[in-house]
Residue frames relative to the residue before (quaternion, step in Angstrom):
aa qw qx qy qz dx dy dz
M 1.0000 0.0000 0.0000 0.0000 0.00 0.00 0.00
K 0.6257 0.5584 -0.3617 0.4072 3.77 0.83 -0.85
S 0.6932 0.5143 -0.2242 0.4524 3.47 0.93 -1.34
S 0.6091 0.5796 -0.2877 0.4585 3.60 1.21 -0.85
I 0.6697 0.4784 -0.2775 0.4957 3.50 1.04 -1.11
K 0.6466 0.4948 -0.3731 0.4448 3.73 0.87 -0.79
K 0.6365 0.4938 -0.3490 0.4787 3.60 0.94 -0.74
A 0.6134 0.5612 -0.3563 0.4264 3.58 0.96 -0.74
G 0.6563 0.5210 -0.3109 0.4484 3.50 0.92 -1.08
T 0.5966 0.5689 -0.3567 0.4395 3.64 1.05 -0.67
F 0.6952 0.4800 -0.2707 0.4615 3.39 0.94 -1.19
A 0.6940 0.5037 -0.3290 0.3955 3.54 0.86 -0.81
L 0.6079 0.5627 -0.3414 0.4443 3.48 1.17 -0.65
M 0.5456 0.6066 -0.3050 0.4912 3.47 1.25 -0.95
A 0.7671 0.4294 -0.2111 0.4273 3.46 0.65 -1.17
A 0.6511 0.5066 -0.3067 0.4748 3.53 1.09 -0.97
M 0.7252 0.4098 -0.2495 0.4939 3.78 0.94 -0.76
G 0.7562 0.4225 -0.1993 0.4583 3.58 0.94 -0.66
F 0.4874 0.7199 -0.3864 0.3079 3.46 1.13 -0.45
G 0.6907 0.4757 -0.2165 0.4998 3.49 0.88 -1.25
L 0.6436 0.4831 -0.3257 0.4964 3.69 0.95 -0.84
A 0.6803 0.5072 -0.3321 0.4119 3.53 0.74 -0.93
M 0.6751 0.5080 -0.2789 0.4566 3.60 1.10 -0.80
G 0.7135 0.4417 -0.2063 0.5033 3.50 1.18 -0.84
A 0.8373 0.3384 -0.1264 0.4105 3.42 0.08 -1.35
Q 0.6700 0.3705 -0.2571 0.5896 3.60 1.24 -0.44
G 0.3810 -0.7826 0.4570 0.1829 3.57 1.02 -0.08
Q 0.1928 0.8038 -0.5413 0.1540 3.64 1.19 0.63
S 0.4189 -0.7249 0.5112 0.1944 3.43 -1.07 0.90
A 0.6543 -0.4936 0.3682 0.4389 3.57 -1.30 0.30
E 0.6765 0.5091 -0.3416 0.4080 3.65 0.97 -0.74
L 0.6113 0.5403 -0.3422 0.4661 3.53 1.18 -0.57
M 0.7118 0.4303 -0.2511 0.4952 3.61 0.99 -0.79
A 0.4631 0.6871 -0.4465 0.3378 3.67 1.18 -0.22
V 0.2223 -0.7474 0.6071 0.1530 3.54 -1.22 0.56
D 0.5673 -0.5991 0.4672 0.3179 3.47 -1.21 1.01
E 0.5108 -0.6445 0.4567 0.3393 3.57 -1.06 0.76
K 0.5847 0.5523 -0.4224 0.4179 3.67 0.98 -0.46
I 0.5760 0.5618 -0.3718 0.4630 3.74 1.10 -0.84
K 0.7083 0.5106 -0.2743 0.4029 3.49 0.64 -1.33
A 0.6255 0.5185 -0.2860 0.5081 3.63 1.12 -0.94
K 0.6447 0.5275 -0.3346 0.4406 3.69 0.87 -0.80
I 0.6309 0.5379 -0.2901 0.4779 3.51 0.97 -1.08
T 0.6721 0.4737 -0.3076 0.4787 3.56 0.71 -1.17
E 0.6820 0.4780 -0.3418 0.4354 3.77 0.55 -0.95
N 0.7179 0.4835 -0.2932 0.4060 3.65 0.79 -0.85
M 0.6774 0.4579 -0.2813 0.5023 3.49 1.17 -0.86
S 0.5704 0.6213 -0.3744 0.3853 3.66 1.02 -0.63
K 0.5850 0.5914 -0.3566 0.4253 3.57 1.24 -0.67
S 0.7590 0.3609 -0.1477 0.5214 3.65 1.08 -0.81
V 0.7514 0.2063 -0.1113 0.6169 3.56 1.19 -0.63
P 0.2857 -0.7559 0.5672 0.1591 3.74 -0.16 1.15
G 0.8289 0.1993 -0.1613 0.4971 3.42 -0.99 0.85
F 0.3748 0.7310 -0.5186 0.2371 3.63 1.04 0.30
A 0.0246 0.8050 -0.5892 0.0645 3.45 -0.82 0.90
I 0.3849 -0.7137 0.5486 0.2036 3.67 -1.20 0.76
Q 0.2778 -0.7391 0.5941 0.1537 3.47 -0.82 1.04
H 0.7875 -0.0627 0.1130 0.6026 3.55 0.90 -1.02
I 0.0483 0.7777 -0.6266 0.0125 3.66 -0.93 0.77
S 0.0261 0.7690 -0.6370 0.0467 3.45 -1.21 0.70
R 0.5693 -0.6018 0.4391 0.3478 3.59 -1.21 0.44
T 0.2315 -0.7104 0.6383 0.1850 3.68 -1.17 0.29
P 0.6743 -0.4709 0.3826 0.4208 3.54 -1.54 0.29
A 0.6365 0.5102 -0.3636 0.4499 3.65 1.04 -0.42
E 0.4930 -0.7005 0.4559 0.2418 3.47 -0.72 1.16
G 0.8079 0.1603 -0.1416 0.5491 3.71 -0.77 1.06
L 0.6507 0.4644 -0.3450 0.4919 3.81 0.99 0.03
Y 0.1938 -0.8045 0.5613 0.0064 3.52 -0.98 1.12
S 0.3439 -0.7064 0.5846 0.2024 3.47 -1.07 0.70
V 0.0609 0.8409 -0.5338 0.0651 3.57 -0.42 1.13
Q 0.1885 -0.7171 0.6557 0.1424 3.59 -1.05 0.84
V 0.2872 -0.7746 0.5461 0.1388 3.41 -0.62 1.19
E 0.5115 -0.6038 0.4915 0.3635 3.65 -1.06 0.64
Q 0.8865 -0.0132 -0.0408 0.4608 3.26 -0.91 1.09
G 0.6368 0.5028 -0.2691 0.5189 3.41 1.35 0.72
P 0.6918 -0.4328 0.3511 0.4591 3.56 -1.23 -0.30
K 0.4631 -0.5986 0.5565 0.3428 3.54 -1.45 0.12
V 0.0289 0.8383 -0.5432 0.0354 3.68 -0.63 0.89
F 0.3875 -0.6404 0.6084 0.2637 3.57 -1.36 0.29
I 0.1017 0.8375 -0.5213 0.1281 3.51 -0.70 1.11
N 0.3312 -0.7274 0.5387 0.2665 3.54 -0.97 0.49
A 0.6887 -0.5205 0.2876 0.4148 3.59 -1.23 0.36
E 0.6616 0.5194 -0.3158 0.4390 3.64 1.15 -0.43
G 0.3997 -0.7259 0.4637 0.3133 3.46 1.34 -0.34
T 0.4891 0.6484 -0.4429 0.3797 3.63 1.18 0.61
F 0.7008 0.2994 -0.2308 0.6050 3.62 1.22 -0.30
I 0.1301 0.7877 -0.5889 0.1256 3.50 -0.65 1.17
I 0.0400 0.8154 -0.5622 0.1321 3.57 -0.38 1.24
N 0.3856 -0.7407 0.5021 0.2250 3.53 -1.08 0.87
E 0.7206 -0.4271 0.2591 0.4808 3.64 -1.04 -0.05
Q 0.6825 0.4757 -0.3073 0.4621 3.66 1.16 -0.66
G 0.5829 -0.6173 0.3739 0.3734 3.65 1.16 0.25
Q 0.5197 0.6512 -0.3966 0.3855 3.52 1.32 0.43
A 0.5043 -0.6697 0.4555 0.2993 3.63 -0.90 0.93
I 0.0395 0.7765 -0.6289 -0.0052 3.61 -0.76 0.72
V 0.1705 -0.7778 0.6008 0.0702 3.56 -1.42 0.49
P 0.5532 -0.6251 0.4425 0.3277 3.44 -1.11 0.57
E 0.1052 0.8225 -0.5478 0.1110 3.57 -0.75 1.02
N 0.8356 0.0231 0.0324 0.5479 3.62 -0.72 0.67
G 0.7014 -0.5095 0.2473 0.4328 3.47 0.99 0.97
S 0.7506 0.2641 -0.2690 0.5426 3.65 1.11 0.29
F 0.6204 -0.5176 0.4464 0.3846 3.65 -1.39 -0.19
V 0.0665 0.7898 -0.6086 0.0366 3.59 -0.96 0.80
A 0.5940 -0.6062 0.3611 0.3864 3.43 -1.01 0.58
W 0.3903 -0.6994 0.5221 0.2931 3.67 -0.99 0.81
M 0.1216 -0.7720 0.6235 0.0223 3.55 -1.02 0.87
D 0.4968 -0.6081 0.5324 0.3162 3.60 -1.15 1.04
P 0.6091 -0.6032 0.3973 0.3278 3.49 -1.11 0.98
V 0.6098 0.5593 -0.3349 0.4508 3.64 1.10 -0.72
E 0.6864 0.4795 -0.2409 0.4908 3.45 0.94 -1.13
R 0.6115 0.5368 -0.3582 0.4578 3.54 1.01 -0.56
R 0.6678 0.5021 -0.2873 0.4684 3.56 0.93 -0.87
L 0.6126 0.5201 -0.3205 0.5014 3.61 1.17 -0.70
E 0.6464 0.4884 -0.3359 0.4804 3.71 0.88 -0.83
E 0.6516 0.5005 -0.3503 0.4497 3.69 0.90 -0.68
E 0.6907 0.4526 -0.3208 0.4638 3.48 0.92 -0.74
I 0.5603 0.5727 -0.3635 0.4753 3.55 1.20 -0.51
Q 0.6582 0.4935 -0.2973 0.4846 3.59 0.96 -0.83
R 0.6397 0.4969 -0.3369 0.4799 3.58 0.85 -0.75
I 0.6900 0.4863 -0.2938 0.4483 3.63 0.75 -0.91
A 0.6712 0.5310 -0.2799 0.4349 3.53 1.07 -0.95
K 0.6345 0.5456 -0.3375 0.4311 3.42 1.02 -0.92
T 0.6999 0.4907 -0.2624 0.4477 3.51 0.95 -1.07
T 0.7124 0.4900 -0.2282 0.4476 3.57 0.91 -0.93
L 0.6666 0.5256 -0.2725 0.4529 3.57 0.83 -0.92
N 0.7338 0.4200 -0.2456 0.4741 3.48 0.80 -1.03
K 0.6696 0.4873 -0.3566 0.4325 3.58 1.12 0.09
I 0.4934 0.6934 -0.4069 0.3319 3.43 1.26 -0.29
P 0.4275 -0.7162 0.4767 0.2777 3.75 -0.57 0.94
E 0.6056 -0.5893 0.4045 0.3497 3.56 -1.05 0.66
D 0.6560 0.5225 -0.3494 0.4179 3.64 1.02 -0.54
E 0.6212 0.4730 -0.3139 0.5403 3.59 1.45 0.05
L 0.6762 0.4519 -0.2367 0.5315 3.66 1.30 0.14
I 0.3356 -0.6409 0.6433 0.2507 3.53 -1.42 0.10
V 0.0387 0.8535 -0.5196 0.0110 3.61 -0.09 1.13
Y 0.1762 -0.7183 0.6653 0.1014 3.50 -1.24 0.85
P 0.2311 -0.8420 0.4651 0.1458 3.55 -0.10 1.19
A 0.5594 -0.5744 0.4446 0.3993 3.63 -1.19 0.58
K 0.4425 -0.6160 0.5820 0.2934 3.55 -1.43 0.50
G 0.8432 0.0897 -0.1284 0.5143 3.50 -0.76 1.06
E 0.8052 -0.1524 0.1171 0.5611 3.58 -0.93 -0.91
K 0.4290 -0.6568 0.5884 0.1960 3.50 -1.10 1.06
K 0.0114 -0.8113 0.5836 0.0309 3.69 -0.50 0.96
G 0.7995 -0.1302 0.0329 0.5855 3.66 1.12 -0.04
Q 0.1722 -0.7553 0.6208 0.1200 3.60 -1.27 0.17
I 0.1831 -0.7265 0.6506 0.1238 3.46 -1.46 0.59
F 0.2677 -0.7111 0.6135 0.2151 3.56 -1.38 0.30
V 0.1435 -0.8273 0.5431 0.0005 3.50 -0.89 1.01
F 0.2566 -0.7270 0.6250 0.1229 3.67 -0.63 1.05
T 0.0298 0.8576 -0.5070 0.0816 3.65 -0.18 1.15
D 0.1369 -0.7550 0.6329 0.1027 3.38 -1.39 0.48
V 0.4721 -0.7197 0.4129 0.2978 3.58 -0.71 0.89
D 0.7087 0.4022 -0.2347 0.5300 3.58 1.13 -0.51
C 0.5154 0.5886 -0.4082 0.4705 3.61 0.87 1.00
G 0.3960 -0.7597 0.4630 0.2274 3.52 -0.55 1.35
F 0.6682 0.4634 -0.3489 0.4659 3.66 0.84 -0.54
C 0.6334 0.5105 -0.3783 0.4417 3.52 1.04 -0.51
V 0.6069 0.5211 -0.3384 0.4956 3.65 1.10 -0.57
K 0.6475 0.5060 -0.3298 0.4646 3.68 0.94 -0.82
L 0.6276 0.5336 -0.3032 0.4791 3.62 1.10 -0.79
H 0.6439 0.5342 -0.3161 0.4474 3.55 0.98 -1.00
R 0.6149 0.6037 -0.3204 0.3936 3.57 0.95 -0.78
Q 0.7017 0.4528 -0.2131 0.5071 3.43 1.36 -0.61
V 0.4290 0.7070 -0.4793 0.2939 3.57 1.13 -0.04
P 0.6160 0.5273 -0.3853 0.4405 3.65 0.75 -0.70
Q 0.6589 0.5249 -0.2834 0.4583 3.58 0.92 -0.90
M 0.6788 0.4623 -0.3166 0.4746 3.48 0.97 -0.84
N 0.6165 0.5419 -0.3440 0.4561 3.53 0.99 -0.77
E 0.6334 0.5142 -0.3323 0.4733 3.57 0.99 -0.76
M 0.6771 0.4801 -0.2732 0.4862 3.66 1.13 -0.64
G 0.5452 -0.6130 0.3888 0.4193 3.58 1.28 0.10
I 0.4924 0.6150 -0.4837 0.3813 3.68 0.98 0.54
E 0.1698 -0.7602 0.6070 0.1578 3.63 -0.86 0.70
V 0.1970 -0.8104 0.5427 0.0998 3.54 -0.80 0.93
R 0.0858 -0.8053 0.5866 0.0084 3.50 -0.63 1.10
Y 0.2633 -0.8008 0.5321 0.0795 3.55 -0.54 1.41
L 0.0616 -0.7241 0.6856 0.0421 3.61 -1.24 0.65
A 0.5273 -0.6804 0.4291 0.2737 3.61 -1.13 0.68
F 0.1142 0.7445 -0.6562 0.0456 3.62 -1.08 0.74
P 0.0570 -0.7862 0.6151 -0.0176 3.53 0.13 1.22
R 0.4292 -0.7625 0.4362 0.2101 3.70 -0.33 1.27
S 0.7194 0.4616 -0.2371 0.4616 3.41 1.09 -0.79
G 0.6497 -0.5489 0.2645 0.4546 3.57 1.42 0.32
P 0.7206 -0.4478 0.3182 0.4231 3.62 -1.30 -0.12
V 0.7472 0.2666 -0.1963 0.5762 3.61 0.87 -0.33
G 0.5409 0.5723 -0.4686 0.4004 3.58 -0.94 1.17
A 0.7054 -0.4393 0.3048 0.4653 3.62 -1.38 0.12
S 0.6588 0.5306 -0.3566 0.3966 3.69 0.74 -0.90
A 0.6938 0.4385 -0.2825 0.4965 3.52 0.89 -0.90
D 0.6096 0.4963 -0.3991 0.4719 3.71 0.87 -0.34
K 0.6397 0.5022 -0.3611 0.4563 3.69 0.92 -0.62
L 0.6863 0.4452 -0.3292 0.4716 3.54 0.91 -0.77
A 0.5606 0.5865 -0.3623 0.4587 3.60 1.10 -0.56
R 0.6638 0.4668 -0.3180 0.4903 3.63 0.91 -0.84
A 0.6243 0.5217 -0.3645 0.4530 3.69 0.93 -0.50
F 0.7064 0.4851 -0.2445 0.4537 3.58 0.98 -1.13
C 0.6855 0.5177 -0.2535 0.4448 3.47 1.35 -0.59
A 0.5659 0.6583 -0.3310 0.3699 3.54 1.43 -0.40
D 0.5769 -0.5720 0.4201 0.4044 3.60 -1.13 0.54
D 0.7577 0.2386 -0.1009 0.5990 3.53 1.09 -1.03
R 0.2607 -0.8262 0.4867 0.1121 3.55 0.14 1.35
G 0.6396 0.5423 -0.3045 0.4518 3.59 0.91 -0.97
K 0.6772 0.4941 -0.2830 0.4660 3.49 0.78 -1.06
A 0.6983 0.4923 -0.2909 0.4305 3.57 0.77 -1.06
L 0.6420 0.5147 -0.3110 0.4756 3.70 0.99 -0.90
T 0.6439 0.4842 -0.3357 0.4880 3.68 0.94 -0.64
E 0.6120 0.5517 -0.3198 0.4677 3.55 1.01 -0.72
L 0.7102 0.4578 -0.2525 0.4715 3.54 0.82 -1.09
K 0.6095 0.5361 -0.3490 0.4683 3.65 1.08 -0.65
N 0.6887 0.4780 -0.2531 0.4828 3.57 1.19 -0.79
G 0.6288 -0.5652 0.3463 0.4064 3.60 1.16 0.01
G 0.6600 0.4843 -0.3215 0.4759 3.57 1.27 0.21
G 0.6074 0.6527 -0.3527 0.2840 3.50 -1.20 -0.54
M 0.4679 0.7180 -0.4315 0.2818 3.42 1.38 0.01
E 0.5468 0.6275 -0.3983 0.3855 3.64 1.20 -0.17
R 0.5407 0.6879 -0.3435 0.3412 3.44 1.29 -0.53
D 0.5045 -0.6818 0.4350 0.3023 3.61 -0.97 0.82
I 0.2940 -0.6971 0.6117 0.2312 3.61 -1.41 0.22
C 0.2199 -0.8102 0.5321 0.1103 3.46 -0.67 1.02
A 0.6065 -0.6086 0.3589 0.3647 3.58 -1.03 0.27
E 0.6814 0.4409 -0.2023 0.5481 3.51 1.49 -0.70
H 0.3927 0.6643 -0.5879 0.2425 3.55 -0.61 1.04
P 0.5615 -0.6921 0.3848 0.2402 3.52 -1.12 0.59
I 0.3684 0.7957 -0.4580 0.1461 3.63 1.14 0.09
Q 0.6394 0.5352 -0.3380 0.4364 3.44 1.11 -0.68
E 0.6476 0.4915 -0.3217 0.4852 3.59 1.03 -0.71
H 0.6392 0.5224 -0.3408 0.4497 3.48 1.00 -0.61
L 0.6125 0.5160 -0.3218 0.5049 3.68 1.10 -0.62
K 0.6030 0.5297 -0.3894 0.4518 3.69 0.95 -0.44
L 0.6714 0.4752 -0.2744 0.4981 3.54 1.10 -0.83
V 0.5713 0.5502 -0.3881 0.4694 3.62 1.15 -0.50
R 0.6964 0.4351 -0.2823 0.4960 3.69 0.92 -0.83
A 0.6200 0.5382 -0.3691 0.4356 3.57 0.97 -0.60
F 0.7806 0.3624 -0.2001 0.4683 3.49 0.88 -0.91
G 0.5175 -0.7212 0.3666 0.2788 3.50 1.33 0.30
L 0.2546 0.7838 -0.4949 0.2754 3.52 1.30 0.70
R 0.1106 -0.8326 0.5420 0.0289 3.47 -1.09 1.00
G 0.7911 0.1527 -0.0738 0.5877 3.43 1.49 -0.26
T 0.3192 -0.7472 0.5375 0.2255 3.43 -1.18 0.03
P 0.5211 -0.1777 -0.8324 -0.0630 1.48 -2.20 1.15
G 0.2745 -0.7049 0.6229 0.1994 3.57 -1.18 0.51
I 0.0755 -0.8340 0.5458 -0.0273 3.43 -0.36 1.40
F 0.0825 -0.7597 0.6437 0.0402 3.71 -1.05 0.93
L 0.3666 -0.6820 0.5869 0.2368 3.56 -1.12 0.69
Q 0.6803 -0.5408 0.3107 0.3849 3.48 -1.19 0.45
D 0.6328 0.4925 -0.3314 0.4972 3.57 1.31 -0.25
G 0.5681 -0.6059 0.3397 0.4412 3.66 1.31 0.04
T 0.4343 0.6979 -0.4623 0.3325 3.53 1.09 0.21
K 0.3346 -0.7711 0.5268 0.1262 3.47 -0.67 1.40
I 0.1547 -0.8020 0.5742 0.0563 3.66 -0.88 0.95
A 0.3376 -0.7763 0.4858 0.2177 3.52 -0.50 1.06
G 0.8752 0.0711 -0.0754 0.4726 3.55 -0.92 0.97
Y 0.7782 -0.3414 0.2969 0.4355 3.40 -1.56 -0.37
R 0.0793 0.7498 -0.6565 -0.0215 3.56 -1.31 0.61
S 0.5250 -0.6631 0.4417 0.2994 3.55 -1.17 0.69
A 0.7040 -0.4344 0.3430 0.4450 3.53 -1.23 0.27
E 0.6875 0.5098 -0.2731 0.4392 3.51 0.83 -0.93
E 0.6502 0.5061 -0.3045 0.4779 3.50 1.04 -0.86
L 0.6482 0.5340 -0.3016 0.4513 3.60 1.00 -0.82
A 0.6409 0.5513 -0.2932 0.4465 3.40 1.10 -0.91
A 0.6502 0.4960 -0.2809 0.5023 3.50 1.04 -0.91
L 0.6458 0.5186 -0.3049 0.4701 3.67 0.94 -0.63
L 0.7089 0.4063 -0.2407 0.5238 3.54 1.25 -0.53
N 0.4131 -0.7346 0.4364 0.3151 3.52 1.52 0.01
I 0.4246 0.6462 -0.5062 0.3819 3.49 0.97 0.95
C-alpha cells in the first residue's frame, strides 16, 4: 500500500502540474479528455464500497496514464485510478476512504506518534495552571475548551482571535499559549511577553494582535520558554497550533463553527 501511495503521489503531481499545460499548450480536445462510461462506472462501483453514496460530478483524463481527475459530488476534487487504490487530493497528498468520507493517509509509524502526542497533550495541557496561560472564559455554561499556541505576528492567528468572542458565546473557553515563530528572542517574543506580563492579559493580547500595546512593559517572569518546550514536544511547525481538550491536534486555522463541531457542541 505504501509503495502504491508513493506512486500515486507521483502521478498526482504530474496531473496537478501538467493538466493545465496539457489542456492549453497541447490543445487537447474534449474528445481526447473524455472518459469511457465503463471506466466511470468502475470507479463509482469500487469507491461506493468504501464511501456510500459516492457519485461523480465530473471526470476527465490526466496526462498520467490510468489516472483520472474526478470532482466528487458534494465532495473534494481528487485524482484516482479506476481500481480506487490510488487517491490523491489537489495538493498531492495521499488520501483514503474512511468512515464514509476521505481523510489524509498517514504512515502507521506517524499515526502511532500522533496518538502518543495526543495522549501527552491531553495530560499536559489540561494540567497547566491558568496563571501560565491567557484565558478567554466561556460565557455562561462552559461546554468545551481549546488550547491555542499563538503568535502575535501571524495573520491566521489574528483571524482566529477575532472569533474568540463568538466561541465564548458558544460556551467554548479559549486558552492561549505562546509560540513566537521567530524563537524565544526577538520582536514577536517580546510582544507575547508584554501580554503575559500584563495585569489584564486578555485585553493586552487583543491590543497587541490589533497592532497596539507596545507601550506595555516586559517582565522577567513569563512562561514563553516553557511554552516553546511544548511546541517542540508536540511537533508544532506553524501557528495557530490548536489542540482540543482531548489532546487532538488540529492543523491550521479553523472557524468558530468548525471548532464547535469538533468539540461536539
